[in-house]
C-alpha positions as CSV (number, residue, x, y, z in Angstrom):
1,M,0.0,0.0,0.0
2,S,1.5,3.4,-0.9
3,A,1.9,6.2,1.5
4,A,-0.8,8.2,-0.3
5,S,-3.4,5.5,-0.1
6,E,-2.6,4.9,3.6
7,R,-3.3,8.6,4.3
8,E,-6.7,8.2,2.8
9,H,-7.6,5.8,5.6
10,V,-6.4,8.0,8.5
11,A,-9.1,10.2,10.1
12,D,-7.6,13.5,11.2
13,A,-9.3,14.8,14.3
14,T,-9.4,18.6,14.8
15,D,-8.1,20.2,18.0
16,E,-11.7,21.1,18.9
17,E,-12.8,17.4,18.6
18,I,-9.9,16.3,20.8
19,D,-10.6,19.1,23.4
20,A,-14.2,18.0,23.5
21,I,-13.4,14.4,24.2
22,V,-10.9,15.3,26.9
23,A,-13.4,17.8,28.4
24,E,-16.0,14.9,28.5
25,F,-13.8,13.2,30.9
26,G,-13.2,16.2,33.2
27,G,-9.8,17.0,31.6
28,D,-8.4,13.5,32.4
29,A,-6.5,12.5,29.2
30,R,-5.9,9.0,30.5
31,Q,-9.6,8.4,31.0
32,A,-10.4,9.8,27.6
33,I,-7.8,7.5,25.9
34,R,-9.0,4.5,27.9
35,A,-12.6,5.2,26.7
36,L,-11.5,5.6,23.1
37,L,-9.5,2.4,23.2
38,H,-12.5,0.6,24.7
39,D,-14.8,1.9,22.0
40,L,-12.3,0.9,19.3
41,T,-12.0,-2.6,20.7
42,Q,-15.8,-2.9,20.8
43,I,-16.1,-1.8,17.2
44,A,-13.4,-4.3,16.1
45,L,-15.2,-7.1,18.0
46,D,-18.5,-6.2,16.4
47,A,-16.9,-6.2,13.0
48,E,-15.2,-9.5,13.7
49,A,-18.5,-11.1,14.6
50,A,-20.2,-9.6,11.5
51,V,-17.7,-10.4,8.8
52,S,-16.7,-13.8,7.4
53,R,-13.2,-14.8,8.5
54,G,-12.7,-16.4,5.1
55,Y,-13.5,-13.1,3.4
56,V,-11.0,-11.1,5.4
57,R,-8.6,-14.1,5.6
58,G,-8.4,-13.6,9.4
59,N,-6.7,-10.2,9.2
60,L,-9.5,-8.0,10.5
61,L,-8.1,-6.9,13.8
62,P,-5.0,-4.7,13.3
63,F,-4.0,-5.0,16.9
64,K,-4.0,-7.7,19.6
65,L,-6.7,-7.5,22.2
66,R,-5.5,-7.9,25.8
67,G,-6.5,-11.2,27.4
68,S,-7.7,-12.8,24.1
69,A,-6.4,-15.9,22.6
70,D,-4.7,-15.7,19.3
71,P,-7.4,-16.4,16.7
72,S,-5.0,-18.0,14.1
């Protein structure tokens, strides 16, 4: 994958969006990051359950989930 096509898949958050997320957690950046990682994990798990493993060849999750067995 070329660098140009990789950039198309990266969502750039604005400073205002980042400030809003941190403010939602009372200014605690660790809590905000923890919540975002939790949401990302849930989205990945939902996608894993909804998509055929054969279709994605088992490469759906781009990161390892803590405490989960290796699906391969």
